[in-house]
C-alpha positions, 0 to 999 in steps of 0.5 A: 134515399136516392143515390146520385149514380148518373155522374160520369166525371165525379166518383168516390174512390174510397173512404177510410179513417175520417177521409173521403177520396174523390175524383173530380174530373182528372183531379183526386182529392181527399177531404174529411167526413166525420161519418167515415168511422172505419179505419181500413182502406179498401183500395190503398193504392188509390190513395197514392194518386192524391192531388190535394188533401184537406187537413182539419186543424184542432183549433178550427178550420184547416188547410189544403196540402197539394201533393201533385200539380193540379189546376187552380180551377177546372170544370166537371159536367153533369149531363148538359150542366157545367160546373167550375170546381176549385178547392176552397176554405173549409174543405169545400169545392163549390159543388155538392155532387149528391145534389144531382138527384135533386137537380134531376127531380127539379128539371123533370118537374119543371118540364112536366109542369110547364104549359104556356107560361114560364115557371118562376123559381126562387132559390134561397141560400143558392150558393154556387148555383147548382139548382139555379143552373138546373132550373134554368136548363129546364126552361124556368126563370130563377131568382138566385139569392145568397148573402155572399158576393163571392158565391154569387159571382161563382154561380154566374160563372156556372150559368155562363159555362153551362151556356145559360146566360141568356136565360132569365135569372136575377142574382140577389146578394142579400139576407134571405129573410129580408129579401122574402119580406120585400117580395111579400110587400111587392106582391111577387109570387113563385111557382117553386121555392128551393132552400138549402140553408146552412146550420149557421151563417151570417147575412150580407150585413151580419145578420145571424142565421141559426138553423134550429131557431130560424127555419120554421119561421122562414118556411112559414114566411115563404108560404106568402110568396109561393 
C-alpha cells in the first residue's frame, strides 16, 4: 500500500471511536469511519478545535453539525493542483485525499510515455475530477464521464481553479456503460482508462449500478476502447 504523505494542506489529526479528525486547509472536520474501532483519543485537545462534525443517523444518512464559523466552500492544494472543498451529504467533502498517490502515478506515467502525440485518457465515474485534473496537468486530454450533473459542475470548477480550463477536456453526463458502448460504435480509442466505481449507484436516467454484479462486464467492455 502506498501512503499519500506529500500533502501540505491536508492532515489526519487523530482517530477514535469511529470518527476521523481531519484538517482541510484551516478547517477541522470530524467524519465517521467504521474502521476506527478503538475508543481512546491520542490527542484529546485537538477535538476541541472542530469546525464541523458529521453525525450518522440510525435510520440512514446523517447530517453536519457546525460548531465554529467556517466557509461554505474553500480550496486546498496538492502540489500544483487546486481543489474546491465543501461539506456535503453523506459525510463527503468532494475529495478523497488518499487518491493523491494515484494522481502522482498517473502524472508520472503520462509524462514518461508522452512522445510526439497527446495521451488520451478516459475517466469513468469521474466524480469531482481529481484524476481529471491530474491527467490534464500532465499534458493528457481527458474525457470525464459521470452520471451526476452536480459532480460534473464541481469537476469543471476544479479544472478552472487549477488553471487547466484551456486543456482538451470533454465532460459527459451519462451512464458509463452506455457511453462506453457508444464509443465502441464510434471507433474511439484511449491510451488509458481510469475508473473508481461506487459499490452502488444510479445512472443519469436511473440505471442501477451494483459493483459485484457489473464490474467484470464493464472492465471487459472497456478493453474494446483501450
